[in-house]
C-alpha positions in Angstrom: 0.0 0.0 0.0 2.9 2.3 0.5 3.7 2.6 -3.2 0.0 2.9 -4.4 -0.8 6.2 -5.9 -2.2 8.0 -8.9 0.2 6.2 -11.3 -0.8 2.8 -10.0 -3.1 0.4 -12.0 -4.7 -2.3 -9.9 -6.3 -5.3 -11.7 -8.4 -7.2 -9.1 -10.3 -10.5 -9.3 -13.2 -10.6 -6.9 -14.6 -13.8 -5.3 -17.5 -14.7 -3.1 -15.1 -15.3 -0.2 -14.4 -12.3 2.1 -16.4 -9.8 0.0 -16.3 -7.1 2.6 -12.6 -7.3 3.1 -12.1 -7.1 -0.7 -14.3 -4.1 -0.9 -12.5 -2.4 2.0 -9.1 -3.0 0.4 -10.2 -1.6 -3.0 -11.8 1.4 -1.3 -8.4 2.1 0.4 -6.5 1.6 -2.8 -8.9 4.0 -4.6 -8.6 6.6 -1.9 -4.8 6.6 -2.7 -5.6 7.6 -6.2 -5.1 4.4 -8.1 -7.0 3.3 -11.2 -8.9 0.1 -10.4 -10.2 -2.5 -12.8 -12.3 -5.3 -11.3 -13.2 -8.7 -12.7 -15.7 -11.2 -11.3 -17.7 -14.2 -12.3 -20.9 -12.4 -11.1 -21.8 -8.7 -10.8 -22.9 -9.0 -7.2 -19.4 -9.2 -5.8 -18.0 -6.1 -7.6 -17.8 -2.8 -5.6 -18.8 -0.6 -8.6 -18.5 2.6 -6.5 -14.7 2.0 -6.2 -14.0 0.7 -9.7 -13.0 2.6 -12.8 -13.9 -0.3 -15.0 -15.7 -3.5 -14.2 -16.0 -6.8 -16.1 -18.1 -9.9 -15.3 -17.8 -13.3 -17.0 -19.6 -16.6 -16.6 -16.2 -18.4 -16.2 -14.3 -18.6 -12.9 -11.4 -16.1 -12.7 -9.1 -18.2 -10.6 -5.3 -18.7 -11.1 -3.8 -19.2 -14.5 -6.8 -18.3 -16.7 -6.9 -14.9 -15.0 -3.2 -14.1 -15.3 -3.2 -13.2 -19.0 -5.2 -10.1 -18.3 -2.6 -8.2 -16.2 0.1 -9.6 -18.5 -1.5 -8.1 -21.6 -1.9 -4.8 -19.7 1.9 -4.9 -18.8 2.8 -5.7 -22.4 0.8 -2.9 -23.8 2.3 -0.4 -21.3 5.8 -1.5 -22.1 5.2 -1.2 -25.9 3.7 2.3 -25.4 6.8 3.3 -23.5 9.2 1.8 -26.0 10.4 -0.8 -23.6 11.3 -4.3 -24.7 9.7 -6.5 -22.0 12.1 -9.4 -23.0 15.2 -7.2 -22.1 14.3 -5.0 -19.1 16.8 -2.5 -17.8 18.5 -3.4 -14.5 17.7 -7.1 -14.6 20.7 -9.1 -13.5 20.8 -12.9 -13.5 21.1 -14.4 -10.0 21.9 -17.8 -11.2 24.2 -18.4 -14.1 24.1 -21.8 -15.8 
């Protein structure tokens, strides 16, 4: 939460478990100025009042099937900034084979 601010994009998957905690967290993130995109498999779990964009689907959003959404957002951002995501600056191999 320390680094969340107006330049932050949060992509959140909402579930039926702990709805109030999820809503409180997104409210706090939104109060810090972040842009928030919410995904859920039913509209009833989305806190629309704290979301800039909301998506619902009939498919579960758990794990690997959901991960492509933030990856596509990161790729588009890198391309817009002229960054090659396959060769990021400052990346040093920890293990050399």
